C-alpha positions in Angstrom: -17.7 26.4 -42.2 -14.5 25.7 -40.4 -12.0 23.2 -41.8 -12.2 19.9 -40.0 -9.2 17.5 -39.6 -9.7 14.1 -38.1 -7.2 13.7 -35.2 -5.5 10.4 -34.7 -4.3 9.0 -31.4 -0.6 9.2 -30.7 -0.4 5.4 -29.9 -1.6 2.3 -31.7 -4.7 0.4 -30.7 -5.1 -3.0 -32.1 -7.1 -6.2 -31.7 -5.4 -9.5 -32.2 -6.9 -12.9 -33.0 -5.1 -16.2 -33.6 -5.1 -18.1 -36.8 -4.6 -21.8 -37.4 -1.1 -20.9 -38.5 -0.4 -19.3 -35.1 -1.4 -22.6 -33.3 0.7 -24.7 -35.8 3.7 -22.5 -35.1 3.4 -22.4 -31.4 5.9 -24.4 -29.4 4.5 -27.8 -28.3 6.0 -27.2 -24.9 4.3 -23.9 -24.6 0.9 -25.4 -25.4 1.5 -28.3 -23.0 2.4 -26.0 -20.2 -0.6 -23.8 -20.9 -2.9 -26.8 -20.8 -1.4 -28.0 -17.5 -1.6 -24.6 -15.8 -5.1 -24.1 -16.9 -6.2 -27.4 -15.4 -4.3 -26.9 -12.2 -5.9 -23.5 -11.7 -9.4 -24.7 -12.6 -9.2 -27.7 -10.3 -7.9 -25.5 -7.5 -10.7 -23.1 -7.9 -13.2 -25.9 -7.9 -11.7 -27.2 -4.7 -12.0 -23.7 -3.1 -15.7 -23.5 -4.1 -16.3 -27.0 -2.6 -14.7 -25.9 0.7 -16.7 -22.6 0.6 -19.9 -24.6 0.1 -19.0 -26.7 3.1 -18.6 -23.5 5.2 -14.8 -24.0 5.6 -13.7 -20.7 3.8 -14.1 -17.8 6.2 -14.9 -14.7 4.1 -15.3 -14.4 0.4 -14.2 -16.9 -2.3 -13.9 -14.9 -5.5 -13.6 -17.7 -8.0 -11.7 -17.1 -11.2 -13.2 -20.0 -13.1 -13.6 -19.0 -16.7 -11.0 -16.3 -16.5 -7.9 -18.6 -16.4 -7.0 -18.0 -20.1 -6.1 -14.4 -19.6 -3.8 -15.1 -16.6 -2.1 -18.1 -18.0 -1.6 -16.6 -21.5 -0.1 -13.4 -20.1 2.1 -14.8 -17.4 3.6 -17.9 -19.1 6.4 -16.0 -20.8 7.3 -14.0 -17.7 10.4 -14.8 -15.6 10.7 -14.9 -11.9 12.1 -11.4 -11.7 9.2 -10.0 -13.7 6.5 -9.0 -11.2 2.7 -9.0 -11.1 0.0 -7.9 -8.7 -3.7 -8.2 -9.0 -7.2 -7.7 -7.6 -9.5 -9.5 -5.1 -10.3 -12.1 -7.9 -6.6 -13.1 -8.3 -6.1 -16.8 -7.5 -5.5 -17.6 -11.1 -2.9 -14.8 -11.6 -1.1 -15.8 -8.4 -1.1 -19.5 -9.2 0.1 -18.9 -12.8 3.0 -16.8 -11.6 4.0 -19.2 -8.8 3.6 -22.3 -10.9 5.9 -20.6 -13.5 8.4 -19.9 -10.8 8.6 -23.4 -9.4 8.6 -25.1 -12.8 10.7 -22.7 -14.8 7.8 -22.4 -17.2 7.8 -26.1 -18.2 5.1 -28.6 -17.1 4.9 -32.2 -18.1 1.4 -33.5 -19.0 2.4 -37.1 -18.2 4.0 -36.3 -14.9 2.3 -33.1 -13.8 2.5 -33.1 -10.0 6.0 -32.5 -8.6 6.6 -32.0 -4.9 7.1 -28.2 -5.6 3.8 -28.0 -7.4 2.0 -29.9 -4.7 3.5 -27.5 -2.1 2.2 -24.5 -4.1 -1.3 -25.9 -4.2 -1.3 -26.7 -0.5 0.2 -23.4 0.7 -2.1 -21.3 -1.5 -5.2 -23.3 -0.3 -3.9 -22.9 3.3 -3.7 -19.2 2.8 -7.2 -19.0 1.5 -8.4 -21.0 4.6 -6.5 -18.6 6.9 -3.9 -21.1 8.1 -0.4 -20.6 9.5 1.3 -22.5 6.7 -0.1 -20.2 4.0 2.1 -17.8 2.1 1.0 -14.9 4.3 0.7 -17.0 7.5 -3.1 -17.0 7.0 -3.4 -13.2 7.2 -4.1 -12.5 3.6 -6.7 -15.1 2.9 -8.4 -15.2 -0.5 -7.9 -11.6 -1.5 -4.3 -10.9 -0.3 -2.0 -13.5 -1.8 1.7 -12.6 -1.9 4.9 -14.5 -2.6 7.7 -12.1 -3.3 10.2 -14.7 -4.2 8.1 -15.7 -7.2 7.4 -12.1 -8.3 3.9 -12.2 -6.9 3.7 -8.8 -5.2 0.2 -9.3 -3.7 -3.4 -9.3 -4.8 -5.6 -6.5 -3.4 -9.1 -6.2 -2.1 -9.5 -2.6 -3.0 -10.7 -2.1 -6.6 -7.8 -0.5 -8.4 -5.8 -0.3 -5.1 -2.8 -2.3 -6.3 -2.2 -0.4 -9.5 -0.1 2.5 -8.1 1.9 0.0 -6.1 2.7 -1.8 -9.3 3.9 1.4 -10.8 6.4 1.8 -7.9 7.7 -1.7 -8.6 8.0 -0.9 -12.3 9.9 2.3 -11.4 12.3 0.2 -9.3 12.8 -2.3 -12.2 13.8 0.5 -14.5 15.9 2.4 -12.1 17.9 -0.8 -11.3 18.7 -1.0 -15.0 17.0 -4.3 -15.7 14.7 -5.2 -18.5 12.2 -6.7 -16.1 8.6 -5.7 -16.3 5.6 -5.5 -14.0 2.0 -6.5 -14.8 -0.9 -5.2 -12.8 -4.2 -7.0 -13.2 -7.6 -5.4 -12.6 -11.2 -5.7 -13.8 -13.6 -3.6 -15.7 -14.7 -1.7 -12.6 -11.2 -0.5 -11.8 -10.9 1.2 -15.2 -13.1 4.0 -13.9 -11.2 4.3 -10.6 -9.1 7.5 -10.2 -6.0 5.7 -8.9 -5.9 3.6 -12.1 -6.2 6.6 -14.5 -3.7 8.6 -12.4 -1.2 5.8 -12.6 -1.7 5.4 -16.4 -0.8 9.0 -16.8 2.3 8.8 -14.4 3.5 5.6 -16.0 3.3 7.0 -19.5 5.0 10.3 -18.5 7.9 8.4 -16.9 7.9 5.5 -19.4 7.6 2.8 -16.8 7.7 -0.9 -17.9 4.2 -1.5 -16.6 1.4 -3.5 -18.3 -2.1 -2.5 -17.3 -3.9 -5.8 -17.9 -7.7 -5.3 -17.9 -9.7 -8.5 -17.3 -13.0 -7.4 -18.8 -15.5 -9.9 -17.5 -18.4 -7.6 -18.3 -19.8 -7.3 -14.8 -19.1 -5.6 -11.5 -21.1 -7.5 -8.9 -24.1 -7.5 -11.1 -23.9 -4.3 -13.1 -23.0 -4.7 -16.8 -20.1 -2.6 -18.1 -22.3 -1.0 -20.7 -24.3 0.6 -17.9 -21.4 2.5 -16.4 -19.3 3.7 -19.3 -20.0 5.1 -22.8 -16.9 3.3 -24.2 -17.1 -0.4 -23.2 -14.0 -1.2 -25.2 -11.9 -0.5 -22.1 -8.5 -0.6 -23.8 -9.5 2.8 -25.3 -8.4 4.3 -22.0 -4.8 3.9 -22.9 -5.1 6.2 -26.0 -5.8 9.2 -23.8 -2.3 8.7 -22.2 -0.5 7.8 -25.5 -0.1 4.2 -24.3 -0.1 1.5 -26.9 -3.1 -0.7 -26.4 -4.3 -4.2 -27.4 -7.6 -5.9 -27.2 -7.7 -9.7 -27.2 -10.0 -12.6 -26.6 -9.1 -13.7 -23.1 -10.7 -17.1 -23.7 -7.9 -17.8 -26.2 -4.7 -18.2 -24.1 -2.5 -18.3 -27.1 -3.8 -15.0 -28.4 -3.2 -13.5 -25.0 0.4 -14.9 -25.1 1.1 -13.4 -28.5 -0.2 -10.0 -27.4 1.9 -10.2 -24.2 5.0 -11.0 -26.2 4.5 -7.9 -28.3 3.8 -5.8 -25.2 6.9 -7.3 -23.4 9.1 -6.2 -26.3 7.7 -2.7 -26.1 8.3 -2.5 -22.3 11.7 -4.3 -22.2 13.1 -1.9 -24.8 12.4 1.1 -22.6 9.4 2.5 -24.5 7.1 2.6 -21.5 3.7 1.1 -20.4 1.1 -0.8 -22.3 -2.6 -1.5 -21.9 -4.0 -5.0 -22.6 -7.8 -5.7 -22.5 -8.7 -9.3 -22.4 -12.4 -10.2 -22.8 -13.0 -13.0 -20.2 -16.0 -14.3 -18.3 -16.5 -15.5 -14.7 -18.7 -18.5 -14.7 -20.0 -17.9 -11.2 -21.4 -15.0 -9.3 -19.1 -12.3 -7.7 -18.6 -14.6 -4.7 -19.5 -18.2 -4.1 -20.6 -21.3 -6.1 -23.7 -20.0 -7.9 -23.9 -18.7 -11.5 -24.9 -15.1 -12.1 -28.2 -16.3 -13.6 -29.3 -17.5 -10.2 -29.4 -13.8 -9.1 -31.2 -12.6 -12.2 -28.6 -10.3 -13.8 -27.4 -12.8 -16.5 -29.2 -15.2 -18.7 -28.5 -18.9 -18.9 -28.1 -18.5 -22.6 -25.3 -15.9 -22.2 -23.5 -18.2 -19.7 -23.8 -21.2 -22.0 -22.4 -19.2 -24.9 -19.3 -18.2 -22.9 -18.8 -21.7 -21.5 -18.6 -23.0 -25.0 -15.6 -20.8 -25.4 -13.9 -22.3 -22.3 -10.1 -21.7 -22.5 -9.4 -25.2 -21.3 -11.4 -26.7 -24.2 -9.8 -24.3 -26.6 -6.3 -25.3 -25.9 -7.1 -29.0 -25.6 -9.0 -29.0 -28.9 -6.2 -27.2 -30.7 -3.6 -29.6 -29.3 -5.7 -32.6 -30.3 -6.1 -31.2 -33.8 -2.3 -30.8 -34.0 -1.8 -34.3 -32.7 0.2 -33.0 -29.8 -2.1 -34.9 -27.3 -5.2 -37.1 -27.4 -8.4 -36.9 -25.3 -7.0 -39.5 -23.0 -4.0 -37.3 -22.4 -6.2 -34.3 -21.7 -8.3 -36.4 -19.3 -5.1 -37.5 -17.5 -4.1 -33.9 -17.0 -7.5 -33.2 -15.6 -7.3 -36.2 -13.3 -3.8 -35.3 -12.0 -4.9 -31.7 -11.3 -8.0 -32.8 -9.4 -6.2 -35.4 -7.4 -3.4 -33.0 -6.4 -5.9 -30.4 -5.2 -7.9 -32.9 -3.3 -4.7 -34.1 -1.7 -3.9 -30.5 -0.7 -7.3 -30.2 0.9 -7.0 -33.5 2.7 -3.7 -32.4 4.3 -5.6 -29.5 5.9 -8.8 -31.2 6.9 -10.0 -33.9 9.3 -13.3 -35.5 10.3 -15.4 -33.1 12.4 -16.1 -35.0 15.7 -19.0 -32.6 16.4 -20.7 -33.1 13.1 -20.7 -36.7 11.8 -20.1 -36.9 8.1 -18.6 -33.4 7.9 -15.0 -32.1 7.9 -13.2 -29.4 9.8 -9.9 -27.7 9.5 -7.3 -29.4 11.6 -7.1 -27.3 14.8 -3.3 -27.5 14.9 -3.0 -25.6 11.6 -4.6 -22.4 12.8 -2.2 -19.5 13.6 -1.5 -19.0 17.3 -3.7 -16.1 18.6 -0.5 -14.5 19.9 0.3 -13.8 16.3 -2.6 -11.3 15.9 -0.6 -8.1 16.2 2.8 -9.4 15.1 3.9 -7.4 12.1 1.7 -4.4 12.4 5.0 -2.7 12.3 8.6 -3.9 12.9 10.4 -4.0 16.2 12.7 -1.1 15.4 15.7 -3.4 16.0 17.2 -1.8 12.8 18.0 1.3 14.9 20.2 -0.6 17.4 23.7 0.6 17.3 22.9 3.9 15.6 24.7 7.0 16.8 22.2 8.9 18.9 22.3 12.2 20.9 20.1 14.7 22.5 21.1 17.8 20.5 19.5 20.3 22.8 21.7 19.0 25.6 24.8 18.6 23.6 27.7 20.8 24.8 29.7 20.7 21.6 30.2 23.5 19.0 27.0 24.6 17.3 25.7 26.0 14.0 22.7 28.3 13.9 20.3 27.3 11.1 16.8 27.9 9.9 14.4 25.0 10.5 13.5 24.8 6.8 17.2 24.7 5.8 17.7 21.9 8.3 15.1 20.0 6.4 16.9 20.3 3.1 20.3 19.8 4.6 19.3 16.6 6.4 17.7 15.1 3.3 20.8 16.1 1.3 23.2 14.4 3.8 21.0 11.3 3.8 20.9 11.1 0.0 24.6 11.6 -0.3 25.2 8.7 2.1 22.5 6.4 0.8 21.9 6.2 -3.0 18.6 4.3 -2.4 16.8 7.4 -1.1 14.4 8.8 -3.7 12.3 12.0 -3.1 9.0 12.5 -4.9 6.2 15.0 -4.8 4.6 18.0 -6.4 6.9 20.8 -7.4 9.8 19.6 -5.3 12.2 19.9 -8.3 11.2 23.5 -9.0 10.9 26.9 -7.2 14.4 26.4 -5.6 13.1 23.6 -3.3 9.4 23.4 -3.7 6.8 25.7 -2.3 8.7 26.2 1.0 12.3 25.5 0.1 12.4 22.2 2.0 14.1 20.5 -0.9 16.4 23.4 -1.8 19.4 22.4 -4.0 18.5 18.7 -4.2 17.2 18.6 -7.8 20.4 20.0 -9.1 22.6 17.7 -7.0 20.4 14.5 -7.5 18.5 15.1 -10.8 17.5 11.5 -11.2 16.4 11.0 -7.6 14.3 14.1 -7.1 11.0 13.3 -8.9 8.6 16.1 -9.5 5.2 14.4 -9.8 1.9 15.2 -11.5 -0.9 16.4 -9.2 -2.1 12.9 -8.4 -1.6 12.0 -4.8 -3.1 8.5 -5.2 -0.7 7.6 -8.0 2.5 9.0 -6.5 1.8 7.9 -2.9 1.1 4.4 -4.1 4.2 4.5 -6.4 6.2 5.3 -3.3 4.6 2.4 -1.5 5.5 0.1 -4.4 9.1 1.3 -4.3 9.3 0.6 -0.6 7.8 -2.9 -0.9 10.3 -3.6 -3.7 13.1 -3.1 -1.2 15.7 -1.6 -3.5 14.9 2.0 -2.8 13.8 4.2 0.2 11.2 6.7 -0.9 10.5 10.1 0.7 7.1 11.2 -0.4 6.0 14.8 0.1 2.4 15.8 0.5 2.3 19.5 -0.1 -0.4 19.8 2.6 -1.7 17.1 4.9 -5.4 17.5 3.9 -4.3 16.1 0.5 -3.9 12.7 2.2 -7.6 12.2 1.9 -7.2 12.2 -1.9 -4.7 9.3 -1.4 -6.3 7.7 1.6 -6.5 4.3 0.1 -2.8 4.2 -0.7 -1.8 5.8 2.7 -4.0 3.7 5.0 -5.3 0.6 3.1 -2.1 -0.1 1.2 1.1 1.4 2.8 -0.1 1.3 6.4 -1.5 -2.2 6.3 0.8 -4.0 3.9 3.3 -5.4 6.3 0.8 -6.9 8.6 -1.7 -8.0 5.9 0.9 -10.0 4.0 2.1 -11.9 7.1 4.4 -9.4 8.7 7.4 -10.4 6.6 8.0 -7.5 4.2 9.1 -4.1 5.5 7.7 -0.9 4.1 10.5 1.7 4.5 8.7 4.9 3.4 8.8 8.4 4.8 5.8 10.6 4.2 6.6 14.3 4.8 3.9 16.9 5.2 3.6 20.4 6.7 1.0 21.6 9.1 0.1 25.1 8.0 -2.4 26.5 10.6 -2.2 30.2 10.7 -1.1 30.6 7.1 -4.5 31.6 5.7 -4.9 28.6 3.4 -8.3 27.7 4.7 -10.2 24.5 5.5 -8.7 22.2 2.9 -5.0 22.8 3.6 -4.4 23.3 7.3 -5.2 20.1 9.2 -2.9 18.4 11.7 -3.0 14.7 10.6 -1.4 13.3 13.7 -4.7 12.1 15.2 -5.7 10.2 12.1 -2.4 8.5 11.7 -2.2 7.6 15.4 -5.4 5.6 15.1 -4.4 3.9 11.8 -2.4 0.7 11.9 1.2 0.5 10.7 2.4 4.1 10.8 5.0 5.6 13.0 4.9 9.4 13.6 7.6 11.9 14.5 7.1 15.6 15.2 10.2 17.7 15.5 10.0 21.1 17.2 13.5 22.5 16.5 16.0 22.2 13.7 18.3 20.0 15.7 15.5 17.6 16.5 14.5 17.6 12.9 17.9 16.2 11.9 17.8 13.4 14.5 14.1 12.5 13.9 14.4 12.4 10.1 17.5 10.3 10.3 15.7 7.8 12.6 12.7 7.8 10.2 14.9 7.0 7.2 16.5 4.1 9.1 13.2 2.5 10.2 11.8 -0.3 8.1 8.2 1.0 8.7 6.3 3.8 7.1 6.9 7.0 9.0 4.9 10.2 8.9 7.3 13.2 9.5 5.3 16.3 10.5 6.7 19.8 9.9 5.0 23.0 10.8 5.2 26.2 8.7 5.4 28.2 11.9 8.7 26.6 12.6 10.3 26.9 9.1 11.8 30.3 9.6 12.8 29.7 13.2 16.5 29.7 13.9 18.0 27.1 16.2 21.4 25.6 17.1 22.4 22.2 15.7 25.7 20.3 16.4 28.2 21.9 14.1 28.1 20.4 10.6 26.5 17.3 11.9 23.5 15.9 10.0 24.2 12.2 10.8 22.8 11.5 14.3 19.5 10.1 15.4 17.2 11.1 18.2 16.9 8.2 20.6 14.1 6.0 19.5 10.9 6.4 21.4 12.3 9.1 23.8 10.4 12.3 24.6 12.3 15.5 25.6 11.5 17.2 28.9 11.8 20.9 27.8 10.9 22.3 31.2 10.9 20.6 34.6 7.9 21.3 36.8 5.9 19.9 39.7 2.3 21.0 39.2 1.2 19.5 35.9 2.5 17.3 33.1 2.0 19.3 29.8 2.3 17.0 26.8 2.7 18.6 23.4 4.5 18.6 20.0 5.5 20.6 16.9 5.1 24.4 17.2 2.9 24.1 20.3 6.1 23.3 22.3 7.3 26.9 22.0 3.8 28.2 22.6 3.5 26.0 25.7 6.8 27.3 27.1 5.6 30.8 26.5 2.3 30.1 28.2 3.8 28.6 31.2 5.9 31.7 31.8 2.7 33.7 31.7 0.9 31.6 34.1 1.3 30.7 37.8 1.4 27.0 37.2 4.7 25.2 37.5 4.3 22.9 34.5 6.6 20.1 33.3 6.6 20.6 29.5 7.3 17.4 27.6 7.9 17.5 23.9 6.6 14.1 22.8 8.5 13.9 19.5 7.5 10.3 18.8 3.7 10.2 18.6 2.5 6.8 17.5 1.3 4.4 20.1 4.2 2.0 19.6 6.9 4.6 19.9 5.6 7.1 22.4 7.7 7.5 25.6 5.3 6.0 28.2 8.2 5.8 30.7 8.9 9.5 30.8 5.1 10.3 30.8 4.6 7.9 33.8 7.4 9.4 35.8 6.1 12.9 35.3 2.5 12.0 36.0 3.4 10.2 39.3 5.2 13.5 40.3 2.5 16.0 39.2 -0.7 14.0 39.3 -2.2 16.3 36.7 -2.1 16.2 32.9 -2.7 18.8 30.2 -2.5 17.8 26.5 -1.8 20.7 24.2 -2.4 20.6 20.4 -3.3 23.2 17.8 -5.7 21.5 15.6 -9.4 20.7 15.4 -11.3 18.8 18.0 -12.7 16.1 15.7 -9.4 14.8 14.3 -7.6 15.4 17.6 -4.4 13.5 18.5 -5.0 14.3 22.2 -8.3 12.4 22.3 -6.8 8.9 22.0 -3.8 10.0 24.2 -6.1 11.2 27.0 -8.0 7.9 26.9 -4.8 5.9 27.1 -3.4 8.0 29.9 -6.5 7.6 32.0 -6.4 3.8 31.4 -2.8 3.5 32.4 -2.5 6.1 35.2 -6.0 6.6 36.6 -4.9 5.9 40.2 -2.3 8.7 40.0 -4.5 11.4 38.5 -6.0 14.1 40.8 -8.5 15.1 38.1 -9.5 14.1 34.6 -6.9 14.7 31.8 -7.4 18.3 30.6 -6.9 19.2 26.9 -6.3 22.3 24.8 -7.2 22.0 21.1 -8.8 23.9 18.3 -12.5 24.2 17.6 -14.8 21.9 15.8 -14.5 23.7 12.5 -11.6 23.6 10.2 -9.6 26.9 10.1 -11.2 29.4 7.7 -9.6 31.9 5.3 -10.6 34.9 7.4 -7.8 35.8 9.7 -10.1 36.4 12.6 -12.0 33.1 12.2 -8.8 31.2 11.6 -7.4 32.4 14.9 -10.6 31.5 16.6 -10.5 27.9 15.2 -7.0 27.0 16.4 -5.2 27.0 19.7 -2.4 29.3 20.7 -0.7 30.8 23.8 -3.9 32.3 25.2 -5.7 28.9 25.0 -2.8 27.2 26.7 -2.8 29.8 29.5 -6.5 29.2 30.0 -5.9 25.4 30.0 -3.3 25.8 32.7 -5.9 27.8 34.7 -8.4 25.0 34.4 -5.9 22.5 35.6 -5.0 24.8 38.6 -8.7 25.0 39.6 -8.7 21.2 39.8 -5.7 21.0 42.1 -6.2 19.1 45.3 -8.1 16.0 44.2 -7.2 12.8 46.1 -5.9 9.6 44.8 
């Protein structure tokens, strides 16, 4: 028989319960503020459900009634500069943080409603109703509540989606040499989400001041936690990452507070993250004003048992026992809270002239419909006044340089000038500049700003998004290959891409995402895609695609100056290409939204980007078609150079779009559609396209070549265009 030794986890795991002594020792002001916050939040949620029942809440109303104790207990000790984010069921967290902010953590039970508190209630309710005066101008609604000034980073409709973003905020808190902490709230369902577990690992490895706060309310929509995990004590997740973990009764706000104070001390002293699991209970169904028992997945007995543990009753009864308040005082707090929330609603509603006896939202409070697209991205005004040039036309002295060396040199120059720039990605700090040398020399020069990450794209992409939203740093995130973006699709598209617009268009998201297109390198179906088409059809992203070293310098600098997320595409075909750049100049920008006419012609407008620019120029020389070759450079619909395209099309009356990648994810598909809508009257024939096959490139060299476009396919495309010459307008 082998010897057996019981292993012990590297971090503590404890459960905390309050004693009568804890309640007796608690500050009366603390308990008074707890009671007041609990009643304000409860009355607010009741008001939301009443409005939802009247059909006045468009979309879901995820009530937090029953769960207030966890939020209030954990947030009451946090300062304004401490940050939180949460899930789709996050009204209670948002309100607790904002009420703390406007009251400095002190509420008066005898005079509860100040003008500032009334404003919080009304603006939060206005946001849930989708009105212009809401914190996110009505864009966020119930599930996307944000108020940066109060440290409320934003609630999130994607299960576990906000957790990596919180890690980015926590990283910024630590990097800025503060003792501020970040708390990310999520439910029992998110504990099994990859992004959450990835982020736990990353936060532990980097000792981030981040609290993973699990609100275990036992149910997803209707599925009990015991049905989906073998370990329903969810705080056990922390042990696998050596994160100290606590379990606590979330219906006891003081117990939660005591746990949070211990957790804060751990985080503020630089020891890294914590996990807190609070057992709570939502009194109502996933969405709406009915209990879970009405849908058959909970019993009325279970619901009654949890209602008897109501956090509002617990705090009130303990305070009464300590003679800090009497029942009349508790009733007064309740009445003040209900009245304030009714007043907030009354300010937003009026009698419905079309339905006697019913109310409607005041029409004047709706956002103007012209606001619908405002804030999808910024207006690029931050680039005004920048030093720009067209390096391929510049007549000054030149330096000949490899494309990949231009990548590293440009990032180096930017980091030297701007200490806010942080670079993160897999292996970028090793192998003398990562897998291709694109970050060569940077780790040695900036050891604390070149962050080699775990293989966990969801976590580090979201962490970069959190850094960007924080505003103190400008992250450059590297995806080793573009196909890996699907692993991080939630963070890339749902979070980073949508954040600015979703939260009202106020907060910039200055993030650069670098990735390399590697078609022709033999890496097969899961490494080689061109992501331009996907990003071009996804809101919020700008896209640049340099085809020469000199243009890389200018486009990367423009990307780093923009206040929007920018995808910077690189192609491995170009990495070893030599090209001239202005001598020792890594500080200019390519003019915003300007394409480059690489060859003047009269027969057809050829639109292309990346390595297909050089292949197109070669193909034109092999054909009998006098093509005007335009290197697009800026690819997203808000930045593309429609003016140059228009001038060229009105001259040639024919268009050929050339790209290398697969037909299904094609960039040219949307571009062709848009061109035909804009310039139909000037086209002699339908827009022609060159692209790869339906299949992703295979490992086989022969099949890989058959799947992608090259010079031969461009020549054939030019021939098709030629055969269509002569059509009339």
